[in-house]
C-alpha positions in Angstrom: -234.9 65.8 -103.2 -235.5 69.1 -101.6 -233.1 70.8 -104.0 -234.9 69.2 -107.0 -238.3 70.4 -105.7 -237.0 73.9 -105.4 -235.5 73.9 -108.9 -238.6 72.3 -110.6 -240.3 75.6 -111.4 -237.2 76.6 -113.5 -237.6 73.6 -115.8 -239.3 74.7 -119.0 -240.8 71.7 -120.8 -240.4 73.1 -124.3 -236.7 73.9 -123.7 -236.1 70.5 -122.2 -237.6 68.7 -125.2 -235.5 70.8 -127.6 -232.3 70.1 -125.6 -233.0 66.4 -125.4 -233.5 66.1 -129.2 -230.4 68.2 -129.9 -228.3 66.2 -127.5 -229.5 62.9 -128.9 -228.4 63.9 -132.4 -225.0 64.9 -131.1 -224.7 61.6 -129.2 -225.7 59.5 -132.2 -223.1 61.3 -134.3 -220.6 60.6 -131.5 -219.8 64.3 -131.3 -218.9 66.6 -128.6 -218.1 70.3 -128.4 -215.4 69.9 -131.1 -217.6 69.0 -134.1 -218.9 71.8 -136.2 -222.6 71.2 -135.7 -225.5 73.6 -135.2 -228.8 72.5 -133.9 -232.1 74.3 -133.2 -235.0 72.4 -131.5 -238.3 74.0 -130.8 -242.0 73.4 -130.5 -244.1 74.2 -133.5 -247.4 76.0 -133.5 -249.3 72.7 -134.1 -247.7 71.1 -131.0 -245.0 69.1 -132.8 -241.3 69.2 -132.0 -239.1 70.6 -134.8 -235.3 70.0 -135.1 -233.0 71.7 -137.6 -229.4 70.5 -137.7 -226.4 71.5 -139.9 -223.1 69.8 -139.9 -220.1 71.5 -141.5 -216.8 70.1 -142.8 -213.6 71.4 -141.1 -212.8 73.6 -144.1 -216.3 75.1 -144.4 -216.7 73.9 -148.0 -219.5 71.4 -147.3 -222.6 71.6 -145.3 -225.2 68.9 -144.5 -228.6 70.0 -143.3 -231.8 68.4 -142.3 -235.0 69.5 -140.6 -237.5 67.1 -139.3 -240.6 67.3 -137.2 -242.0 64.7 -134.8 -244.2 64.2 -131.8 -243.3 66.5 -128.9 -243.4 63.5 -126.5 -240.6 61.7 -128.4 -237.5 64.1 -128.5 -235.1 61.2 -128.3 -236.7 59.6 -131.4 -236.6 62.9 -133.3 -232.9 63.4 -132.5 -232.2 59.8 -133.6 -234.0 60.3 -137.0 -232.2 63.5 -137.6 -228.8 61.9 -137.0 -229.8 59.0 -139.3 -230.7 61.4 -142.0 -227.4 63.2 -141.7 -225.6 60.0 -141.9 -227.4 59.1 -145.2 -226.2 62.5 -146.5 -222.6 61.7 -145.6 -222.0 62.8 -142.0 -219.6 60.0 -141.4 -217.3 61.3 -144.1 -217.3 64.8 -142.6 -216.9 63.6 -139.1 -213.9 61.4 -140.0 -212.2 64.6 -141.3 -213.1 66.4 -138.1 -211.6 63.6 -136.0 -208.2 63.6 -137.7 
């Protein structure tokens, strides 16, 4: 508890929200450090949370991309919606090739 209290000032709320959203997308896609995915989460000027994610096929010939915005107090929900959008675009097909 004492260590957490000392580290608390280092926690940046905006960064934490962005990382939670990014990690939720990665978890929903059942990915780890081996899948070719790029994610950028950040707060917008109007207080929303933005998440841009790109998923690439192993050969670099195909790219799926989505960018969504949601309430800053629901980074998990935003990450989930981004993953769902990528799946609708064909993410499972690409991820199957990555896992071979």
